[in-house]
N, C-alpha and C positions, 0 to 999 in steps of 0.2 A: 424402587425404582433405581435401575442402574445409571451410570453416567452414561452409557452408550445409549440408553433410552431416551435419557433426558436431551442427549444431543439431537436425536431424531425428533423429537417433540419441538425443539426448538426449530428446526429445518422447516416442520410444517408450520409452526407459528409465523416463522418469517414470510413464508411463501402465501400465507393468507395476507398477511400484513401488506406485502408488495402489491396485491392486488388493488387495496385501497389507496395506497401510496401513489400508484400510477395516476389516479384519477383525483388526486387532492392539489392543492397549493404548495405541497412540499415536495412536490417532483424532483428528484435528485439530479436528473439530467442536466437542469439548468446551471449546476455547478462543474459541468465538464466543458472545458474549452478546448476546441481543436484548432490548433494553430496552422495556418498555411500561407505562405507570403513568398513566391506563389505556390498554389495548390501541387502536389505531386502529381504525377501522369495518372495514378491509381488511387482510388479510394482505400482508406483503411476499413478492413473487414474483420471484425472480431471472430466472425466464424471460421475464418480461414487460419487462424492462429492456433497452432498446435504446441508450442513452446514458450514457455516464460521464463526469463532471467530476472531475479528479483534482487535489488540492491537496497540497503536500508538499515533501519536500528530495529528496536524492539516491538514497533507496530508492524513489522514485516517479518520478521524471522519465523522459521519452524524449528523444531528440534529433530535432528537425525541420530541414529545410532553412532555414528562416526563424529559427531559434532561436539560442542562444548555443552555439557548439561544446562539447560535453561538459557542458552545463548546462540546456538547455531545449529545448522544442519550437518556441516561438514568441515572437517579441519585440514582437509587436503594434506594430510601427512604421508600417503603413499600413492603411487602412480595406480590408476583405475580405480581410486577408492570411490569416484562418483558413480561407478556402475553398481556398489553394492552396500549402499547406503540409505535403507529405509526411512522414509519420514515416519515419527511417532505420532499416533493419533492424539488429537488434543494437547499437544505440547508446544504451546504458544503463549504470550503475553496475554492473549484474551481468554486464557483458561479454557480454551475449546477452539475451534477451527478461526482463522483469522482471514482477513479479506482475500489474500493469495489463494487460500486453500479453497474459499466459496467460489472464486472466480474459476479456477481450473478444474473444479471438483475432485481436487486429488488431496485426500484427507491422510492417507496412510500408505505405508509400502513404498516401493521403488519408484522414484519418479517417472523413470521412463515407461512405466506400465500404466500410467494415467493417459486418458483420451487427451487432455492437454498436460503435458509435461512441465512439472513445477520444479525448476533448479533454482533454490533459494540461497542465495550468497549472503544474506543480511545478516547482521551479528547485533545483538542486543546491547545496547550502550553505546552503540558507534556514534563517534563525530565524523565529521567530513576530513580532517587533515590533522593528525597527531603534533605537527610542528607547530600549529596555531593554538590548538587546544589541546591540553594534556588528557591522555586516556584515562577512563574510569578505572581500568584494571590493567596490569602488565599484558594480560592476554586479550585484550580487546582487538578487534579487529576493524580498524577505520575504514571509511568509505573508499580512500585511495588504495588501502590495501585489499579490499574486496575486488577491486578491478584488476589490480595483478593477479591475484588468486583466480580469478575467471578467466583472465587470458592465458595463465600458465596451466591451468588444470581442467578447464572446460571448454574453450573455445574449439580445441581440435579432438576432444575426447569424447564428446557427445553429438549425436547427429541433429542438425538443424538447418533450416533453409531461411534465407532473408525473408522470402515474401510470407513464411508461416510462424515468425519469431517476433515477440514483443519484450522490450527490456523495460524495466520500472524502476522508478528513483523516488524512495520518500526518505529524504534527509532534512536534517535542520532542527529537529525537534531538540535533540541533545545539545546541539549548538547553540542556540538560543538559551536554553536552560542553564547550561554552563557559564554563559557569559552575561546574563542579565545583571548580574550583581556588580559587573566590571564598571569602574568609575573612571579608568585612564585610557579610554578610547572613544572614538567616533564611531558610533554603531554603523552609519551608512558606508563610511570607508573601510572600517573592518570586513564588514559582510561582503562588499565588493571584492575584497582581496580573497576572502574565503571561498566565494562562489565562483570567482576566476578559476580557482583550483578545482573547484567541484566540475565545472564544465570543460577544463581542460581532460578530465579523466572521463567524462561523458563522450568526449570525442574519441577516445581511445575505443570505446565501444562502438561507435561509428565506424571508425577506422577498421574495424573486425567484420564490416558490411552489415551490422544490425540497422534497420531503417525505419523501425516502429519504436517510438518512445513515450512512456507515460510518466509525467511527473505529479508529485502530490506537494502542496505547500504545508506549512506548519499549521495545525489547527490551534483553536483557541485555549491554549493550555492554561491561560490565566483563569478560565473558568473550571478546571479541574481541580480535584482535592489538593490542598496545599496552595493552589494558585491565588486564593483570596480575592479573586476579581481585581487584580492590582493592575491599574491603569498603565503604570510606567512598563510593566511586562507586557501588557497587551500592545503598546506602541512599539516595543521592541521586536515582538512578532511580526507586527505590520511591516516594521523596516525591512526585516529578513524576506518577507514576502514579496514585498516592492522589489527588491534587488533581485530575488529570484525570478520572478516574472520578466524583468528586464533581459536577463539572462537567456531565459528561454526563447524570448523573441529573437534575440541576436542568433541563438543556436538554429532557429528554424531559417532566420534568413540566409545564414551561411550553407544551410544544407537543404536546400529546395527539394530534394529528392526524399526526404524523410517525413514520415507522418510523425507529428509531434502534438502530444495532448497533455492538458494540465486538469487535475481533479483539485478544485478550489475546497480543500479539507476545512479552511478556515471559514467560510461562508456556510458550507454544509453543515459542520458540527453546530455553528452558531444557530442555525435555523431550526435544527431539532432540539437544541436545548431550549429556544424560545418557545418551542411549541411541546416541551416534554410532557405535560400532563395529558394532552390530547394522544399522544402516543403510548401513554400507560406507565411513563416512568415516574417513580415517586420520589427519587433521590438523585439530584442532578450535582451534589456537592460533595459527596462523601463516597469511600469505600465501605463494604462491610470489613471490619479489621481482621476477619478470619477467612478472607476470599481465597486463600490458597489452600484451605483445608480440603482433603481429598473427598470428603463427603459433603461439601459445601452445598452441592446442587440438590441435594435431597433432605438434609438435616440442618439447613440455614436457621431453622427456629432456634436450635439448641445453642447457637453462636449469637444470638440476640439480632439476627439480621432479617432482612427482607429477602424474597428470592432473588437471586444474583440478576435476572433480567430485568428487574424493577430500579437497578442502579445504572445510570447512563454510562457511566464510565466502567463498569464491568460488563454491560451489554455488549454483544457483537452485533447490534442492529447497524451501526454506523458503517462498520466493515461489510455487512451484507449489502448496505444500499449502493456501495461501489459496484458490487455485482449487478444491481438493479439497474445501474448507468449503461453498463455494457448490454444487459438484456434487451434495454430497450433500444439501444443503439443498433443492435442485432435484427430486432424486430423491424425498425425502420429500414435497414438495409435489404431485407428480404422483402418488404413491400415496394420498394423501390425497383429492385430487380425484376419483381412481377409486373409492374406497371410498364418497364421497359420491354418486357417480353411481350405483354399484351399489345402495345404500341406497334412493336415491330411486326407482329401477326396482322393487325389491322392494316398497317401500311402496305402489305403484300397481297391484300384481298381486292 
């Protein structure tokens, strides 16, 4: 069984599982918050989106031929590089497609040739601001640097339209992990300062005429391998997420013409961890120690491991469920549009 065949098997498995999820108590769309204070004049419609700009860390990056191996899609070292940089198949932290690839159906090749173009500026290991939190490596591209790269190399280099573009932001995982052991700060105060900087740079994306924004909060990393269900760590994550929620609300209030959405990854991951056995996961606490082996998908037993999809923190299920959220939302939008058309026809009869 080749990796590509295994990948196709996973897609079929997820599609079958989705049918069950949509009818269960685990429905993921309850973890999508659409903020509108007041509502924009037009509703957000996923079916109209044809371009994604993705900012983030290892949960979001894809690898490209012109990027840093195992860290990024593109290093933007030459003019026009964005036009000649194919996405490499299955080169993500998920050891297969990640949520951004599932969402766009853009798994390999040049982003501009996908039906929904995936321009992924995320960099594995990124924190928000290197002034406040030291970079993991000298070559790490922080969030504030990602925004500058996007402005300098993408805004005017690739075709996109306001009404057809979504910008996504999944930051904070490394920021919380890198500061959770600090004892010389007030976490609410520090995270307010950090997330002020975060949204100062989100504003720069708005200033370039992007009007649809999707944010993710920090998942329950205290339940991941190495997290040891540490209560202090859990509380620090919750503090970050609370401050993030407040800033998202302020951002929406300030930009009433924007569509602003939040996927509550913290609650979403917790719900699936709490129901792991029902979903077919056999290990929610560990990784297979050889999970990066090139033949792990087909030869896992020789490494003393379970099938990769039976480990929650190796499975791509949660990433796929983000896509289910948008699929459900699109179905609801189509039904609403049909009702409006039918009502309009009846009113003329």
